[in-house]
C-alpha positions, 0 to 999 in steps of 0.5 A: 446695889440693893434696890427697894421700891416704895409705892404709895399715893401719899407723899408722907408715907412714901417719905416715912417708909423710904427713910425707915429703910435708909435708916435701917440699912444706913444708906449703905449701897441702898437705892430707894425708888418711890412711885406715887401710884401703881402704874408708876410702880410698874414702870419702875419695876419694868425698867429697873427691876428686880427689887430686893423688897417692895413696899406698897399701899393697897388702895391707890388712885389711877388704877382699875381696882383703886376703890376696892383697896386691891390696887397694890395686890393687882400691882404685885400680880402684874409685877410677877408677869413682868418678872417672868417676861424678863427672866423666864419661867426657869428662874426662881423669883422671890419678892418680899413685900410689905404692905403699908395700908389703911385697907384691911387685907385677908391672908388669902388675898396675899397668898401668892407663890414666890412672894412673901408678904413680910407684914402689913402695917396699918396706916393712920389718918393723922400720920403726924400724931403716929409717925414715930409709932409707924416708923418703929413698926416698920423698923421692927418688921424689918428686924423680925422678918429676917429681911436683912438676910434676904437682902444679902441673898439678893446682893449675892444673886445679883 
């Protein structure tokens, strides 16, 4: 089963991103876990990881770097630590990431080994006005990134 983790403190974005993935993959063997903060995301990853894809906000409450807009980046760094603890250094790990955030992110900050940032989707303050536009940006990112083939590779490996 393909597993995707969506981490965002705003429920409307968690729902939108989850629904986009379920729509694209037509709910065919897809399990989407949703977490409302970094700590919950790390807990999911520790118990149920690895995931074929992670979508995360960058600025979330309840974490050390919450106000800097780097909580999501810190979570990714900690996820890598969890992966190596679970699977060791001999396993090549690949984690595709989509950031859906209102924070600006520089390319240098998201340049991690073994992690491919597929893209950054900008959040709108008023999601209701821009819900359809945001949905299609995420959908297009899935198509353009080749995520479907990465998901197939994940399925084959697991």
